[in-house]
N, C-alpha and C positions, 0 to 999 in steps of 0.2 A: 302943477306937477301933473305927468301923466304917467300912469302905470301900463304898460303894453306887455300884454302877456304874449308871450310866446307859446306855440303849439306844445301841448303836453306831451313828454313829461320834462321838457326843459326850462331852465332858469327863466324866471320874470323879472325883468331889472328894468328902474328907472335911476334918475341922476340921485334921488333920495331915499328911495326905497327898492328893496329886492323881496322878491317872492321865491322861495324855494319849494320844490314841488318834489312828491315822492321819496327815494333816496335820499336825495340832496338835502331835504328839509330834516330826514331823521338823523343824518350827519352833523347838522347844524346844530341839534342838540348836545351841545359839548361844553367843556367848562366853562366858555365864554357866555353861553346861555345861563349856566349853574351860577356864576358870578352874577348875572345880572339879575336873578332871582331873590338870590341871597340879600340883595339891598334894594328888592321891592318891599315897601313897606304893607305888611298884611298879607304877602305872598304865601300862600299854602303848600302843603306836600305835592299838590296836585299842579302846580306849575314849574316843579323841579325838572330838571334834564334826566334826573335819573327816573323818575315816574313816566315822563311823557316817553322817553326812549324804551321803555321796559314794555308799556303798553303798545308802541307802535310795534316792538319785535315779537311780543306776544299775542296781540287781538287783533291789529288793524288788517292785517291780510284777510283775516277768517270773516272779518263782519265788512269786509270790500270798502274799507275807509283807506282815501287818500290823503297823507297828512301834506299840511301846507305850511309855510312859517312865513310872515311878513316880519322881514326885519329893517330896521331905521337905525343908523343910515346903510346905504349900500356898501360903503368903505369903513375901515375904521371900526372903534369899540362900539359894540352895539349898547345903545341907548336906549331902544323900545323894541319887543318883540312880543308877536301873537300868534300863537299856535290854534289852528283849525283844521279840520278834515272835508273832503270833500267826499259826499257819498250819494247815491241815486236810489230813490225809490218811486217805482210806477213810471218811471221815464220822468221824473222831477230831480232836478241836481241840486242838492244841499249843501250849503256850508254851515258846519256846526261846530263847537270847541273841540280841539283835539281830545280824544279820550273820555268823550261823552260817550253812553251816559255813565260810563264806571266811576267817572270824578265827581265829585260833591260841590267843588268849587271851581269855576272858572274865572282866569284874570289875564291880563297882559302881565311881561315883567319889563323891569328896567327903571330908569328914573328920566326920563324923557322931559322935556319940557312941551309948552302949549303948542310950539310949531310941530313938534314930533308927534303928538296927538293927533293934529289935524292931518300932518302927513298920513299917518296909519289910517285914520279913518277914511281918507279918500282913496287909499290903496286897497282896503278892504271893500269898499263901495264900488271900483272899477274891475275888481276881481270877480266881484258878484255880478257884473254887468257882460263881462267879458265870457264867463261860463254860463250866463242866463240862468243864475241860479237864486234861489232863495235863501236869505242869511236867517237862519232861526238859532239865538246864542240860549240856551237854558243855563239856569244855574251861575250865572254871573254875580259873582261876590258884590254886593253892595257896598258903595263907596270906594269901588275898586278904578285902576286904570284902563280897565277893558269898559266900565261904564262910562266913564269919560270920553272913550273913542266912539262908543255908540251914540252917545247923546249928540254927538256932531253931526250927526246923519238923520236926525229925525227919527222915522218909524214907531213901533208900537210896542209900550212898555205895558208890563202886568205883573203881578207877584209870582215867583215861582216856588218851589218846596220851602217848608218850613225846615229853619235848622236851630241849633241851639248848643249852649256850652256852658262850662261849670268853671268859674273862676276859682282857681285853687289857693289863689292869695286870700280869698274871703274866707277865712279861717273858721269865722260864726256858721256861715252856711254849709261849708265844708263837715264842721262838727254835727249839724243838723241831720245832713242826709246821709250822714255815716253812723249816726249813733241811734237810729229809730229802734224803738223796743221791740216792735215786731220782728225786727231781724235780729236783733240779737237773742232773742228767745229761739228763733230757728236755729242760727247758729249754735247755740249750746244744745239743742236737741240732735242737730245733725253730728255735731262731734262725740254725742255718745257712740255713734257707728266708727269713729277713727278720727283722728286729726286732719284738720285741713290744711292744704298747701297750696299758696299762690306761687306759680311756677311762670316766669315771664322768660319765654325762649326768645335769644336775640341774635344768635349766631346761625349761621346755614346748617349747621347738621341736627342742631337741636329744633330749629324751625320745622327742617323738613321730616325730622320724627315725629313733631307733634302734629303736624299737618293733616296727615289722615285722620286723626282722631277728632281734629275740628271739622272735618268735611263731613263725618258720619253724623255727628251731633248738628249740622246744620241742615244736612238732608233729611234727617227724621221730623227736625222741627220746621222746617220750610217749605220744603217739596208741593206741599198741598196747598201753598199760599199764592195768591195772584200777584201781590204786590212785590214779590222779590225781584233783584235786578241780577241777571247774570246767575241764575240759578246752577248748582253743580250738577244739577240731572241732565242737562244742556251739554252736547257734544263739544270738548275742547276747554269747558271752563275751567275743571279742576287743575288740569295742564296749564292754564294760562296764569292761575293765582300762583301756581309754584314755580311758574319762570317770573312773575313778577317780584316773588319774595327771593328769589336767588338773586336779581338783578339789585333789590334794596337794602337786604343783609349787609352786603360788603360796606354800605355808607351809612351802616346804625339806623336804619330808617324803618326796619320792620321791627313789630312786636306782637308776638301770638303769645297770649298769656293765656294760662289754665289755671282754673280750680281743680285740685285733686285730691283725692281722698282714697288711701289703699289702693292704687294703681289705676284708679278710674279717674276720668276726665269727667265733672259734673257740669263745667260751663267753661266757655273760651271765648276769648275776643282777639280777631285778626286786626291789629292798627297798626298806625304808624306813627313815628317820631321825626319831627322837622322841628329843629329849634329847639325852645321850650315849651312846645304846645304837642299833646298827645290826640292823636286822630284815630276815634274809634268807629273802625270801618264797617266791620261786620259780627254780630254775635250770635251766640247759639248757647241752649241749654239742655241737659238732657231732662225730658219732661216727666222720666220715670221718679225723680225727686223734686217734681214740682213744688209739692207741699212745703218744702224747704227753702223756696227762692233761691236756687243756688245763681241765678243769673244776678239778683241782687247782691250776693253775699261776694261774689266775685268783683262786681263792680265797686262796691264800697272798699275792699279791700285794695283795689287798684287804683282808686282815686288816692288813698292815704299812702300808698306806696309810691305813684307818681309826686305827691305833695313833698316826701321826704327826699325825693331825689332830682330837686330843681325843675320839676315841669310847674309852669304856672295856669297853664290853661288846659282842661279836659274837653276836647270839643266832640260833643255828639252828633254834629253833623246833620245831614239830611233825615226828614221823617218826622211826620206828627204823631209820635207815639207817646203813650201814657206814661212809660215810664222816663222818658226823656224829661217830659214836663216835671217829673216827681224831684229829678235833680238838678235841672238846669239852673244857673242863676242870670241867664241872658238866652234871650228868644229874640228868633227875626225871622225873616224870608230873604232868599236868593232872589233874584230877578233874570225876568225872562225879557228878550229883546227880539224882535222882528223886525228886516226892513220892509218899505212900502212894498216891495213885489210879492209881500206875503199874500196879498189882496187875490192875487191871480186864483 
């Protein structure tokens, strides 16, 4: 099988695989892609058509990223799909996962067989060769289809970011992390100033009303830190988050949770829901209430609320932070893969 890349931005077609580029790639993030994602074992919110399309619409142009989709087969029902982006740094063309570095997990979608995996691997390699590009895929989900594709191409593997999650079906562990005496005492002391309320904003009007409060909290807490990705202080980031929220809310995938007291937001989580998993994407708390640990109080209430509403996994996602280790029941690492051209 050969993949002959036509000059950009036209379609790239072979007998077994098609490469869609630019606006054609975004258009292919459709109901068929979403159906393939829904049947992909272990797929995360970041493989959904809703997330990828929202990111392309809100972020890709500003970051000068060109979406590319590898689709197997060329015609007929989608069996395997890979979403990547073409970007250029200092004259070097790079292929990275679509929506990187915003997404915490990257994977392919579908239920293709071994032959489909082989086809996708050859297509990925030939696209890189045609574009004279380095492939660098960070945050590949361990045990994923994308890992299986890359494994067919050799290249260099390394651990990527630390990830962690909480199994909400493990009731003993859940009871332990939400019932710590330190936080019970802090909650009682804080409640002397007024009742605490956990508010889970899910519809678009409530989310957009709560969003400025979340941004203000996050800016005060994180703007001075070097490890923040897509800081709200950067041009266009606030608007991009709002656009993504507006795109995901109609599909029930956005959850902006607040811990509130007497009209004030003490802590907030900007998260996603896909299937029976909550994805804890970005959090912030009011440092003026640090002695009461409002972030912990919010997280503990949110864990309990998720457990009662059918969520089975609370994914704390990327980041080697102490608070995540204190709650997680499962820890691990994403994977990083680069092709042999990375040696240049």
